[in-house]
Biotite code that builds the C-alpha atoms (Angstrom):
import biotite.structure as struc

atoms = struc.array([
    struc.Atom([121.233, 84.091, 118.602], chain_id="A", res_id=1, res_name="MET", atom_name="CA", element="C"),
    struc.Atom([118.640, 85.374, 116.164], chain_id="A", res_id=2, res_name="GLY", atom_name="CA", element="C"),
    struc.Atom([119.075, 87.489, 113.076], chain_id="A", res_id=3, res_name="GLN", atom_name="CA", element="C"),
    struc.Atom([118.781, 91.250, 113.503], chain_id="A", res_id=4, res_name="VAL", atom_name="CA", element="C"),
    struc.Atom([116.588, 92.742, 110.807], chain_id="A", res_id=5, res_name="LEU", atom_name="CA", element="C"),
    struc.Atom([117.585, 96.370, 111.347], chain_id="A", res_id=6, res_name="THR", atom_name="CA", element="C"),
    struc.Atom([119.111, 97.925, 108.228], chain_id="A", res_id=7, res_name="GLU", atom_name="CA", element="C"),
    struc.Atom([118.027, 95.072, 105.975], chain_id="A", res_id=8, res_name="LYS", atom_name="CA", element="C"),
    struc.Atom([116.029, 95.780, 102.824], chain_id="A", res_id=9, res_name="THR", atom_name="CA", element="C"),
    struc.Atom([112.862, 94.003, 101.709], chain_id="A", res_id=10, res_name="ALA", atom_name="CA", element="C"),
    struc.Atom([110.617, 94.001, 98.653], chain_id="A", res_id=11, res_name="ILE", atom_name="CA", element="C"),
    struc.Atom([106.964, 93.126, 99.164], chain_id="A", res_id=12, res_name="ILE", atom_name="CA", element="C"),
    struc.Atom([104.530, 92.465, 96.337], chain_id="A", res_id=13, res_name="THR", atom_name="CA", element="C"),
    struc.Atom([100.824, 93.048, 96.745], chain_id="A", res_id=14, res_name="GLY", atom_name="CA", element="C"),
    struc.Atom([101.864, 95.604, 99.360], chain_id="A", res_id=15, res_name="ALA", atom_name="CA", element="C"),
    struc.Atom([98.886, 97.934, 99.069], chain_id="A", res_id=16, res_name="GLY", atom_name="CA", element="C"),
    struc.Atom([96.504, 95.987, 101.273], chain_id="A", res_id=17, res_name="ARG", atom_name="CA", element="C"),
    struc.Atom([95.945, 92.860, 103.354], chain_id="A", res_id=18, res_name="GLY", atom_name="CA", element="C"),
    struc.Atom([98.916, 90.647, 104.208], chain_id="A", res_id=19, res_name="ILE", atom_name="CA", element="C"),
    struc.Atom([101.308, 92.728, 102.109], chain_id="A", res_id=20, res_name="GLY", atom_name="CA", element="C"),
    struc.Atom([100.459, 95.970, 103.848], chain_id="A", res_id=21, res_name="ARG", atom_name="CA", element="C"),
    struc.Atom([100.568, 94.408, 107.315], chain_id="A", res_id=22, res_name="ALA", atom_name="CA", element="C"),
    struc.Atom([103.927, 92.802, 106.592], chain_id="A", res_id=23, res_name="THR", atom_name="CA", element="C"),
    struc.Atom([105.382, 96.054, 105.280], chain_id="A", res_id=24, res_name="ALA", atom_name="CA", element="C"),
    struc.Atom([104.404, 97.848, 108.491], chain_id="A", res_id=25, res_name="LEU", atom_name="CA", element="C"),
    struc.Atom([105.716, 95.008, 110.674], chain_id="A", res_id=26, res_name="ALA", atom_name="CA", element="C"),
    struc.Atom([109.064, 94.923, 108.885], chain_id="A", res_id=27, res_name="LEU", atom_name="CA", element="C"),
    struc.Atom([109.395, 98.706, 108.952], chain_id="A", res_id=28, res_name="ALA", atom_name="CA", element="C"),
    struc.Atom([108.795, 98.543, 112.698], chain_id="A", res_id=29, res_name="ASN", atom_name="CA", element="C"),
    struc.Atom([111.824, 96.229, 112.892], chain_id="A", res_id=30, res_name="GLU", atom_name="CA", element="C"),
    struc.Atom([113.999, 98.764, 111.095], chain_id="A", res_id=31, res_name="GLY", atom_name="CA", element="C"),
    struc.Atom([113.769, 97.174, 107.648], chain_id="A", res_id=32, res_name="VAL", atom_name="CA", element="C"),
    struc.Atom([113.727, 99.443, 104.591], chain_id="A", res_id=33, res_name="ALA", atom_name="CA", element="C"),
    struc.Atom([110.709, 98.332, 102.583], chain_id="A", res_id=34, res_name="VAL", atom_name="CA", element="C"),
    struc.Atom([110.169, 98.453, 98.836], chain_id="A", res_id=35, res_name="GLY", atom_name="CA", element="C"),
    struc.Atom([106.477, 98.318, 97.978], chain_id="A", res_id=36, res_name="LEU", atom_name="CA", element="C"),
    struc.Atom([105.106, 96.849, 94.759], chain_id="A", res_id=37, res_name="ILE", atom_name="CA", element="C"),
    struc.Atom([101.433, 96.771, 93.760], chain_id="A", res_id=38, res_name="ALA", atom_name="CA", element="C"),
    struc.Atom([99.289, 97.603, 90.756], chain_id="A", res_id=39, res_name="ARG", atom_name="CA", element="C"),
    struc.Atom([97.501, 100.499, 92.475], chain_id="A", res_id=40, res_name="THR", atom_name="CA", element="C"),
    struc.Atom([100.090, 103.243, 92.893], chain_id="A", res_id=41, res_name="GLU", atom_name="CA", element="C"),
    struc.Atom([97.937, 105.379, 95.203], chain_id="A", res_id=42, res_name="LYS", atom_name="CA", element="C"),
    struc.Atom([97.759, 102.639, 97.859], chain_id="A", res_id=43, res_name="GLU", atom_name="CA", element="C"),
    struc.Atom([101.498, 102.015, 98.049], chain_id="A", res_id=44, res_name="ILE", atom_name="CA", element="C"),
    struc.Atom([102.297, 105.727, 97.857], chain_id="A", res_id=45, res_name="GLU", atom_name="CA", element="C"),
    struc.Atom([100.091, 106.324, 100.902], chain_id="A", res_id=46, res_name="GLN", atom_name="CA", element="C"),
    struc.Atom([101.665, 103.369, 102.716], chain_id="A", res_id=47, res_name="LEU", atom_name="CA", element="C"),
    struc.Atom([105.153, 104.652, 101.961], chain_id="A", res_id=48, res_name="ALA", atom_name="CA", element="C"),
    struc.Atom([104.194, 108.035, 103.392], chain_id="A", res_id=49, res_name="GLN", atom_name="CA", element="C"),
    struc.Atom([102.776, 106.357, 106.500], chain_id="A", res_id=50, res_name="GLU", atom_name="CA", element="C"),
    struc.Atom([105.995, 104.407, 107.048], chain_id="A", res_id=51, res_name="ILE", atom_name="CA", element="C"),
    struc.Atom([108.110, 107.519, 106.544], chain_id="A", res_id=52, res_name="ARG", atom_name="CA", element="C"),
    struc.Atom([105.958, 109.401, 109.052], chain_id="A", res_id=53, res_name="SER", atom_name="CA", element="C"),
    struc.Atom([106.955, 106.717, 111.554], chain_id="A", res_id=54, res_name="LEU", atom_name="CA", element="C"),
    struc.Atom([110.619, 107.385, 110.687], chain_id="A", res_id=55, res_name="ARG", atom_name="CA", element="C"),
    struc.Atom([110.955, 104.278, 108.576], chain_id="A", res_id=56, res_name="GLY", atom_name="CA", element="C"),
    struc.Atom([112.456, 103.955, 105.107], chain_id="A", res_id=57, res_name="ARG", atom_name="CA", element="C"),
    struc.Atom([110.165, 103.125, 102.217], chain_id="A", res_id=58, res_name="ALA", atom_name="CA", element="C"),
    struc.Atom([109.998, 103.371, 98.455], chain_id="A", res_id=59, res_name="ALA", atom_name="CA", element="C"),
    struc.Atom([107.317, 102.272, 96.026], chain_id="A", res_id=60, res_name="PHE", atom_name="CA", element="C"),
    struc.Atom([106.914, 101.208, 92.423], chain_id="A", res_id=61, res_name="ALA", atom_name="CA", element="C"),
    struc.Atom([103.650, 100.398, 90.692], chain_id="A", res_id=62, res_name="ALA", atom_name="CA", element="C"),
    struc.Atom([103.809, 97.208, 88.643], chain_id="A", res_id=63, res_name="ALA", atom_name="CA", element="C"),
    struc.Atom([101.721, 94.292, 87.451], chain_id="A", res_id=64, res_name="ASP", atom_name="CA", element="C"),
    struc.Atom([103.684, 91.248, 88.630], chain_id="A", res_id=65, res_name="VAL", atom_name="CA", element="C"),
    struc.Atom([102.412, 89.207, 85.687], chain_id="A", res_id=66, res_name="SER", atom_name="CA", element="C"),
    struc.Atom([104.490, 91.444, 83.391], chain_id="A", res_id=67, res_name="ASP", atom_name="CA", element="C"),
    struc.Atom([108.213, 90.609, 83.696], chain_id="A", res_id=68, res_name="PRO", atom_name="CA", element="C"),
    struc.Atom([109.344, 93.914, 82.189], chain_id="A", res_id=69, res_name="LYS", atom_name="CA", element="C"),
    struc.Atom([107.311, 95.921, 84.713], chain_id="A", res_id=70, res_name="GLN", atom_name="CA", element="C"),
    struc.Atom([108.721, 93.783, 87.516], chain_id="A", res_id=71, res_name="VAL", atom_name="CA", element="C"),
    struc.Atom([112.315, 94.242, 86.360], chain_id="A", res_id=72, res_name="GLU", atom_name="CA", element="C"),
    struc.Atom([111.843, 98.017, 86.209], chain_id="A", res_id=73, res_name="SER", atom_name="CA", element="C"),
    struc.Atom([110.217, 98.096, 89.656], chain_id="A", res_id=74, res_name="ALA", atom_name="CA", element="C"),
    struc.Atom([112.963, 96.016, 91.278], chain_id="A", res_id=75, res_name="VAL", atom_name="CA", element="C"),
    struc.Atom([115.655, 98.148, 89.655], chain_id="A", res_id=76, res_name="GLN", atom_name="CA", element="C"),
    struc.Atom([113.995, 101.355, 90.907], chain_id="A", res_id=77, res_name="LYS", atom_name="CA", element="C"),
    struc.Atom([113.610, 100.052, 94.452], chain_id="A", res_id=78, res_name="LEU", atom_name="CA", element="C"),
    struc.Atom([117.177, 98.713, 94.535], chain_id="A", res_id=79, res_name="THR", atom_name="CA", element="C"),
    struc.Atom([118.527, 102.074, 93.418], chain_id="A", res_id=80, res_name="GLU", atom_name="CA", element="C"),
    struc.Atom([116.531, 103.884, 96.107], chain_id="A", res_id=81, res_name="GLU", atom_name="CA", element="C"),
    struc.Atom([116.979, 101.468, 99.021], chain_id="A", res_id=82, res_name="LEU", atom_name="CA", element="C"),
    struc.Atom([120.007, 99.299, 98.278], chain_id="A", res_id=83, res_name="GLY", atom_name="CA", element="C"),
    struc.Atom([120.518, 95.605, 97.631], chain_id="A", res_id=84, res_name="ALA", atom_name="CA", element="C"),
    struc.Atom([117.606, 93.369, 98.576], chain_id="A", res_id=85, res_name="ILE", atom_name="CA", element="C"),
    struc.Atom([117.882, 90.997, 101.556], chain_id="A", res_id=86, res_name="ASP", atom_name="CA", element="C"),
    struc.Atom([114.251, 89.855, 101.830], chain_id="A", res_id=87, res_name="ILE", atom_name="CA", element="C"),
    struc.Atom([111.586, 89.150, 99.216], chain_id="A", res_id=88, res_name="LEU", atom_name="CA", element="C"),
    struc.Atom([107.944, 88.669, 100.218], chain_id="A", res_id=89, res_name="ILE", atom_name="CA", element="C"),
    struc.Atom([106.020, 87.243, 97.253], chain_id="A", res_id=90, res_name="ASN", atom_name="CA", element="C"),
    struc.Atom([102.489, 88.031, 98.348], chain_id="A", res_id=91, res_name="ASN", atom_name="CA", element="C"),
    struc.Atom([100.608, 89.378, 95.314], chain_id="A", res_id=92, res_name="ALA", atom_name="CA", element="C"),
    struc.Atom([97.686, 87.170, 94.384], chain_id="A", res_id=93, res_name="GLY", atom_name="CA", element="C"),
    struc.Atom([94.105, 87.006, 93.176], chain_id="A", res_id=94, res_name="ILE", atom_name="CA", element="C"),
    struc.Atom([91.295, 84.509, 93.591], chain_id="A", res_id=95, res_name="GLY", atom_name="CA", element="C"),
    struc.Atom([88.201, 83.554, 91.656], chain_id="A", res_id=96, res_name="LYS", atom_name="CA", element="C"),
    struc.Atom([85.962, 80.670, 92.538], chain_id="A", res_id=97, res_name="TYR", atom_name="CA", element="C"),
    struc.Atom([83.312, 78.673, 90.728], chain_id="A", res_id=98, res_name="GLY", atom_name="CA", element="C"),
    struc.Atom([82.539, 75.317, 89.224], chain_id="A", res_id=99, res_name="LYS", atom_name="CA", element="C"),
    struc.Atom([85.182, 73.909, 86.901], chain_id="A", res_id=100, res_name="PHE", atom_name="CA", element="C"),
    struc.Atom([83.045, 74.281, 83.770], chain_id="A", res_id=101, res_name="MET", atom_name="CA", element="C"),
    struc.Atom([81.970, 77.800, 84.722], chain_id="A", res_id=102, res_name="GLU", atom_name="CA", element="C"),
    struc.Atom([85.479, 79.217, 85.070], chain_id="A", res_id=103, res_name="LEU", atom_name="CA", element="C"),
    struc.Atom([86.682, 80.750, 81.825], chain_id="A", res_id=104, res_name="GLU", atom_name="CA", element="C"),
    struc.Atom([90.083, 79.917, 80.375], chain_id="A", res_id=105, res_name="THR", atom_name="CA", element="C"),
    struc.Atom([90.944, 83.568, 80.994], chain_id="A", res_id=106, res_name="GLU", atom_name="CA", element="C"),
    struc.Atom([90.254, 83.095, 84.716], chain_id="A", res_id=107, res_name="ASP", atom_name="CA", element="C"),
    struc.Atom([92.752, 80.243, 84.830], chain_id="A", res_id=108, res_name="TRP", atom_name="CA", element="C"),
    struc.Atom([95.338, 82.218, 82.908], chain_id="A", res_id=109, res_name="GLN", atom_name="CA", element="C"),
    struc.Atom([94.956, 85.302, 85.117], chain_id="A", res_id=110, res_name="ASN", atom_name="CA", element="C"),
    struc.Atom([95.424, 83.337, 88.342], chain_id="A", res_id=111, res_name="MET", atom_name="CA", element="C"),
    struc.Atom([98.408, 81.419, 87.041], chain_id="A", res_id=112, res_name="LEU", atom_name="CA", element="C"),
    struc.Atom([99.955, 84.580, 85.601], chain_id="A", res_id=113, res_name="ASN", atom_name="CA", element="C"),
    struc.Atom([99.663, 86.471, 88.885], chain_id="A", res_id=114, res_name="ILE", atom_name="CA", element="C"),
    struc.Atom([99.729, 83.834, 91.628], chain_id="A", res_id=115, res_name="ASN", atom_name="CA", element="C"),
    struc.Atom([102.520, 81.726, 90.135], chain_id="A", res_id=116, res_name="LEU", atom_name="CA", element="C"),
    struc.Atom([104.298, 83.579, 87.346], chain_id="A", res_id=117, res_name="MET", atom_name="CA", element="C"),
    struc.Atom([104.224, 86.805, 89.363], chain_id="A", res_id=118, res_name="GLY", atom_name="CA", element="C"),
    struc.Atom([106.400, 85.053, 91.942], chain_id="A", res_id=119, res_name="MET", atom_name="CA", element="C"),
    struc.Atom([108.650, 83.669, 89.212], chain_id="A", res_id=120, res_name="VAL", atom_name="CA", element="C"),
    struc.Atom([109.171, 87.098, 87.634], chain_id="A", res_id=121, res_name="HIS", atom_name="CA", element="C"),
    struc.Atom([109.873, 88.851, 90.931], chain_id="A", res_id=122, res_name="THR", atom_name="CA", element="C"),
    struc.Atom([112.166, 86.115, 92.212], chain_id="A", res_id=123, res_name="THR", atom_name="CA", element="C"),
    struc.Atom([114.136, 86.105, 88.963], chain_id="A", res_id=124, res_name="LYS", atom_name="CA", element="C"),
    struc.Atom([114.584, 89.872, 89.286], chain_id="A", res_id=125, res_name="ALA", atom_name="CA", element="C"),
    struc.Atom([115.779, 89.728, 92.913], chain_id="A", res_id=126, res_name="VAL", atom_name="CA", element="C"),
    struc.Atom([117.582, 86.388, 93.252], chain_id="A", res_id=127, res_name="LEU", atom_name="CA", element="C"),
    struc.Atom([120.834, 87.361, 91.457], chain_id="A", res_id=128, res_name="PRO", atom_name="CA", element="C"),
    struc.Atom([121.460, 89.994, 94.156], chain_id="A", res_id=129, res_name="GLN", atom_name="CA", element="C"),
    struc.Atom([121.051, 87.397, 96.898], chain_id="A", res_id=130, res_name="MET", atom_name="CA", element="C"),
    struc.Atom([123.297, 84.869, 95.159], chain_id="A", res_id=131, res_name="ILE", atom_name="CA", element="C"),
    struc.Atom([125.979, 87.505, 94.650], chain_id="A", res_id=132, res_name="GLU", atom_name="CA", element="C"),
    struc.Atom([126.116, 88.366, 98.356], chain_id="A", res_id=133, res_name="LYS", atom_name="CA", element="C"),
    struc.Atom([125.474, 84.771, 99.449], chain_id="A", res_id=134, res_name="GLN", atom_name="CA", element="C"),
    struc.Atom([122.460, 85.374, 101.631], chain_id="A", res_id=135, res_name="GLY", atom_name="CA", element="C"),
    struc.Atom([118.789, 86.261, 101.698], chain_id="A", res_id=136, res_name="GLY", atom_name="CA", element="C"),
    struc.Atom([115.259, 85.203, 102.519], chain_id="A", res_id=137, res_name="ASP", atom_name="CA", element="C"),
    struc.Atom([112.352, 84.557, 100.153], chain_id="A", res_id=138, res_name="ILE", atom_name="CA", element="C"),
    struc.Atom([108.846, 84.132, 101.556], chain_id="A", res_id=139, res_name="VAL", atom_name="CA", element="C"),
    struc.Atom([106.162, 82.863, 99.175], chain_id="A", res_id=140, res_name="ASN", atom_name="CA", element="C"),
    struc.Atom([102.541, 83.132, 100.260], chain_id="A", res_id=141, res_name="ILE", atom_name="CA", element="C"),
    struc.Atom([100.568, 80.069, 99.187], chain_id="A", res_id=142, res_name="SER", atom_name="CA", element="C"),
    struc.Atom([97.350, 78.865, 100.835], chain_id="A", res_id=143, res_name="SER", atom_name="CA", element="C"),
    struc.Atom([95.797, 75.854, 102.494], chain_id="A", res_id=144, res_name="SER", atom_name="CA", element="C"),
    struc.Atom([94.111, 75.523, 99.091], chain_id="A", res_id=145, res_name="SER", atom_name="CA", element="C"),
    struc.Atom([97.600, 74.682, 97.852], chain_id="A", res_id=146, res_name="GLY", atom_name="CA", element="C"),
    struc.Atom([97.648, 71.655, 100.142], chain_id="A", res_id=147, res_name="LEU", atom_name="CA", element="C"),
    struc.Atom([94.129, 70.403, 99.586], chain_id="A", res_id=148, res_name="LYS", atom_name="CA", element="C"),
    struc.Atom([91.754, 71.186, 96.762], chain_id="A", res_id=149, res_name="GLY", atom_name="CA", element="C"),
    struc.Atom([88.208, 72.143, 97.642], chain_id="A", res_id=150, res_name="THR", atom_name="CA", element="C"),
    struc.Atom([84.965, 72.344, 95.692], chain_id="A", res_id=151, res_name="LYS", atom_name="CA", element="C"),
    struc.Atom([84.830, 75.457, 93.545], chain_id="A", res_id=152, res_name="GLY", atom_name="CA", element="C"),
    struc.Atom([88.530, 76.324, 93.874], chain_id="A", res_id=153, res_name="SER", atom_name="CA", element="C"),
    struc.Atom([90.088, 74.351, 91.021], chain_id="A", res_id=154, res_name="SER", atom_name="CA", element="C"),
    struc.Atom([91.931, 77.232, 89.358], chain_id="A", res_id=155, res_name="ALA", atom_name="CA", element="C"),
    struc.Atom([92.946, 78.947, 92.593], chain_id="A", res_id=156, res_name="TYR", atom_name="CA", element="C"),
    struc.Atom([94.105, 75.647, 94.126], chain_id="A", res_id=157, res_name="SER", atom_name="CA", element="C"),
    struc.Atom([96.087, 74.772, 91.012], chain_id="A", res_id=158, res_name="ALA", atom_name="CA", element="C"),
    struc.Atom([97.978, 78.066, 91.206], chain_id="A", res_id=159, res_name="SER", atom_name="CA", element="C"),
    struc.Atom([98.688, 77.661, 94.928], chain_id="A", res_id=160, res_name="LYS", atom_name="CA", element="C"),
    struc.Atom([99.767, 74.001, 94.577], chain_id="A", res_id=161, res_name="PHE", atom_name="CA", element="C"),
    struc.Atom([102.206, 75.230, 91.933], chain_id="A", res_id=162, res_name="ALA", atom_name="CA", element="C"),
    struc.Atom([103.605, 77.836, 94.333], chain_id="A", res_id=163, res_name="VAL", atom_name="CA", element="C"),
    struc.Atom([104.477, 75.109, 96.839], chain_id="A", res_id=164, res_name="LEU", atom_name="CA", element="C"),
    struc.Atom([106.146, 72.917, 94.238], chain_id="A", res_id=165, res_name="GLY", atom_name="CA", element="C"),
    struc.Atom([108.170, 75.813, 92.888], chain_id="A", res_id=166, res_name="MET", atom_name="CA", element="C"),
    struc.Atom([109.160, 76.917, 96.394], chain_id="A", res_id=167, res_name="SER", atom_name="CA", element="C"),
    struc.Atom([110.347, 73.467, 97.470], chain_id="A", res_id=168, res_name="GLU", atom_name="CA", element="C"),
    struc.Atom([112.456, 73.057, 94.339], chain_id="A", res_id=169, res_name="SER", atom_name="CA", element="C"),
    struc.Atom([113.950, 76.544, 94.598], chain_id="A", res_id=170, res_name="LEU", atom_name="CA", element="C"),
    struc.Atom([114.712, 76.003, 98.287], chain_id="A", res_id=171, res_name="MET", atom_name="CA", element="C"),
    struc.Atom([116.905, 73.018, 97.472], chain_id="A", res_id=172, res_name="GLN", atom_name="CA", element="C"),
    struc.Atom([118.611, 74.884, 94.650], chain_id="A", res_id=173, res_name="GLU", atom_name="CA", element="C"),
    struc.Atom([119.601, 78.050, 96.536], chain_id="A", res_id=174, res_name="VAL", atom_name="CA", element="C"),
    struc.Atom([120.164, 76.772, 100.086], chain_id="A", res_id=175, res_name="ARG", atom_name="CA", element="C"),
    struc.Atom([123.891, 76.259, 99.317], chain_id="A", res_id=176, res_name="PRO", atom_name="CA", element="C"),
    struc.Atom([124.002, 80.020, 98.650], chain_id="A", res_id=177, res_name="ASP", atom_name="CA", element="C"),
    struc.Atom([122.755, 80.642, 102.220], chain_id="A", res_id=178, res_name="ASN", atom_name="CA", element="C"),
    struc.Atom([119.333, 81.660, 100.895], chain_id="A", res_id=179, res_name="ILE", atom_name="CA", element="C"),
    struc.Atom([116.211, 80.438, 102.636], chain_id="A", res_id=180, res_name="ARG", atom_name="CA", element="C"),
    struc.Atom([112.921, 79.922, 100.806], chain_id="A", res_id=181, res_name="VAL", atom_name="CA", element="C"),
    struc.Atom([109.825, 79.721, 102.981], chain_id="A", res_id=182, res_name="PHE", atom_name="CA", element="C"),
    struc.Atom([106.353, 78.922, 101.682], chain_id="A", res_id=183, res_name="ALA", atom_name="CA", element="C"),
    struc.Atom([103.403, 79.679, 103.941], chain_id="A", res_id=184, res_name="LEU", atom_name="CA", element="C"),
    struc.Atom([100.028, 78.000, 103.451], chain_id="A", res_id=185, res_name="ALA", atom_name="CA", element="C"),
    struc.Atom([97.536, 79.693, 105.783], chain_id="A", res_id=186, res_name="PRO", atom_name="CA", element="C"),
    struc.Atom([93.851, 78.974, 105.815], chain_id="A", res_id=187, res_name="SER", atom_name="CA", element="C"),
    struc.Atom([91.417, 81.871, 105.608], chain_id="A", res_id=188, res_name="ARG", atom_name="CA", element="C"),
    struc.Atom([92.841, 85.290, 106.426], chain_id="A", res_id=189, res_name="VAL", atom_name="CA", element="C"),
    struc.Atom([90.389, 88.192, 106.582], chain_id="A", res_id=190, res_name="ILE", atom_name="CA", element="C"),
    struc.Atom([91.357, 90.547, 103.749], chain_id="A", res_id=191, res_name="THR", atom_name="CA", element="C"),
    struc.Atom([89.499, 92.470, 101.059], chain_id="A", res_id=192, res_name="SER", atom_name="CA", element="C"),
    struc.Atom([89.826, 89.376, 98.847], chain_id="A", res_id=193, res_name="MET", atom_name="CA", element="C"),
    struc.Atom([88.279, 86.974, 101.369], chain_id="A", res_id=194, res_name="THR", atom_name="CA", element="C"),
    struc.Atom([85.765, 89.236, 103.117], chain_id="A", res_id=195, res_name="ASP", atom_name="CA", element="C"),
    struc.Atom([82.293, 87.984, 102.173], chain_id="A", res_id=196, res_name="SER", atom_name="CA", element="C"),
    struc.Atom([80.624, 91.098, 103.590], chain_id="A", res_id=197, res_name="GLY", atom_name="CA", element="C"),
    struc.Atom([78.075, 88.965, 105.424], chain_id="A", res_id=198, res_name="ASN", atom_name="CA", element="C"),
    struc.Atom([79.951, 88.568, 108.697], chain_id="A", res_id=199, res_name="GLU", atom_name="CA", element="C"),
    struc.Atom([79.999, 90.748, 111.783], chain_id="A", res_id=200, res_name="THR", atom_name="CA", element="C"),
    struc.Atom([83.261, 92.133, 113.128], chain_id="A", res_id=201, res_name="ASP", atom_name="CA", element="C"),
    struc.Atom([82.990, 89.644, 115.984], chain_id="A", res_id=202, res_name="GLU", atom_name="CA", element="C"),
    struc.Atom([82.703, 86.734, 113.563], chain_id="A", res_id=203, res_name="GLU", atom_name="CA", element="C"),
    struc.Atom([85.675, 87.995, 111.542], chain_id="A", res_id=204, res_name="LYS", atom_name="CA", element="C"),
    struc.Atom([87.827, 87.975, 114.666], chain_id="A", res_id=205, res_name="GLN", atom_name="CA", element="C"),
    struc.Atom([87.515, 84.192, 114.765], chain_id="A", res_id=206, res_name="LYS", atom_name="CA", element="C"),
    struc.Atom([89.709, 84.020, 111.672], chain_id="A", res_id=207, res_name="PHE", atom_name="CA", element="C"),
    struc.Atom([93.314, 85.032, 111.162], chain_id="A", res_id=208, res_name="MET", atom_name="CA", element="C"),
    struc.Atom([94.079, 88.652, 110.435], chain_id="A", res_id=209, res_name="GLN", atom_name="CA", element="C"),
    struc.Atom([96.798, 90.033, 108.134], chain_id="A", res_id=210, res_name="PRO", atom_name="CA", element="C"),
    struc.Atom([98.716, 91.193, 111.204], chain_id="A", res_id=211, res_name="GLU", atom_name="CA", element="C"),
    struc.Atom([98.891, 87.591, 112.449], chain_id="A", res_id=212, res_name="ASP", atom_name="CA", element="C"),
    struc.Atom([100.595, 86.433, 109.255], chain_id="A", res_id=213, res_name="ILE", atom_name="CA", element="C"),
    struc.Atom([102.919, 89.450, 109.337], chain_id="A", res_id=214, res_name="ALA", atom_name="CA", element="C"),
    struc.Atom([103.958, 88.628, 112.902], chain_id="A", res_id=215, res_name="GLU", atom_name="CA", element="C"),
    struc.Atom([104.675, 85.037, 111.903], chain_id="A", res_id=216, res_name="TYR", atom_name="CA", element="C"),
    struc.Atom([106.762, 86.106, 108.903], chain_id="A", res_id=217, res_name="ILE", atom_name="CA", element="C"),
    struc.Atom([108.846, 88.445, 111.041], chain_id="A", res_id=218, res_name="VAL", atom_name="CA", element="C"),
    struc.Atom([109.446, 85.696, 113.606], chain_id="A", res_id=219, res_name="SER", atom_name="CA", element="C"),
    struc.Atom([110.746, 83.352, 110.891], chain_id="A", res_id=220, res_name="GLN", atom_name="CA", element="C"),
    struc.Atom([113.008, 86.006, 109.399], chain_id="A", res_id=221, res_name="LEU", atom_name="CA", element="C"),
    struc.Atom([114.535, 86.621, 112.819], chain_id="A", res_id=222, res_name="LYS", atom_name="CA", element="C"),
    struc.Atom([115.815, 83.054, 113.035], chain_id="A", res_id=223, res_name="LEU", atom_name="CA", element="C"),
    struc.Atom([119.572, 82.741, 112.659], chain_id="A", res_id=224, res_name="ASP", atom_name="CA", element="C"),
    struc.Atom([120.416, 82.229, 108.954], chain_id="A", res_id=225, res_name="PRO", atom_name="CA", element="C"),
    struc.Atom([121.765, 78.763, 109.759], chain_id="A", res_id=226, res_name="ARG", atom_name="CA", element="C"),
    struc.Atom([118.278, 77.704, 110.900], chain_id="A", res_id=227, res_name="ILE", atom_name="CA", element="C"),
    struc.Atom([115.910, 76.537, 108.220], chain_id="A", res_id=228, res_name="PHE", atom_name="CA", element="C"),
    struc.Atom([112.653, 74.725, 108.906], chain_id="A", res_id=229, res_name="ILE", atom_name="CA", element="C"),
    struc.Atom([110.781, 73.886, 105.676], chain_id="A", res_id=230, res_name="PRO", atom_name="CA", element="C"),
    struc.Atom([107.340, 75.414, 106.001], chain_id="A", res_id=231, res_name="LEU", atom_name="CA", element="C"),
    struc.Atom([105.622, 74.318, 102.811], chain_id="A", res_id=232, res_name="SER", atom_name="CA", element="C"),
    struc.Atom([103.941, 71.406, 104.573], chain_id="A", res_id=233, res_name="LYS", atom_name="CA", element="C"),
    struc.Atom([102.953, 73.480, 107.602], chain_id="A", res_id=234, res_name="GLN", atom_name="CA", element="C"),
    struc.Atom([99.736, 75.430, 107.538], chain_id="A", res_id=235, res_name="TRP", atom_name="CA", element="C"),
    struc.Atom([97.875, 77.529, 110.036], chain_id="A", res_id=236, res_name="ALA", atom_name="CA", element="C"),
    struc.Atom([94.262, 76.691, 110.793], chain_id="A", res_id=237, res_name="THR", atom_name="CA", element="C"),
    struc.Atom([91.541, 78.712, 112.353], chain_id="A", res_id=238, res_name="ASN", atom_name="CA", element="C"),
    struc.Atom([90.036, 77.324, 115.581], chain_id="A", res_id=239, res_name="PRO", atom_name="CA", element="C"),
    struc.Atom([86.397, 77.721, 114.529], chain_id="A", res_id=240, res_name="PHE", atom_name="CA", element="C"),
])
């Protein structure tokens, strides 16, 4: 028998748009209270209002996930408003592409600080709650670029490879506490970060949409807590 998500509480980073926004709406539709974190307060405030208008529970806190103090404050605020956290979706991320010698050191630092250390900071802020109650789910969004490097993606790939390594290690560490750590590595998903602006709507439909990833995440979370299928070596591909 699967896990019922109703009345659980989730925190989602990068919740203002793309995969984060779609996942927040999908979880709220399942009866999950959602805590929204993003740098742009206006986006998550509007999303929280939308969820509440649909009779869901939502709270928001603006924070830069690369700053551990901001993350700690955001998690504390959301916990106070919604209750102890059962689910963490580490989704916040950025991407910049270019030849190795053209990428500035600052570009590397920014991607590692957000794509990797952002997950570290948020997980450190939430994990003690899960360990205390002996249960929880952590979903880390990596990328197919974290499984195979491609031309022009050295910094982005490095950050996403690191996410998979961190996730696999953490999974082994916290599984005895009945905590599952999933790492997803999808190929291209049409979001504001990946939209080239040169494709028609019909062409975009050939690729995965944020709602597809959200649906997949929900399906994994619904598995009975005793079921754990490591996902860090699984990745979704587009058919075209």
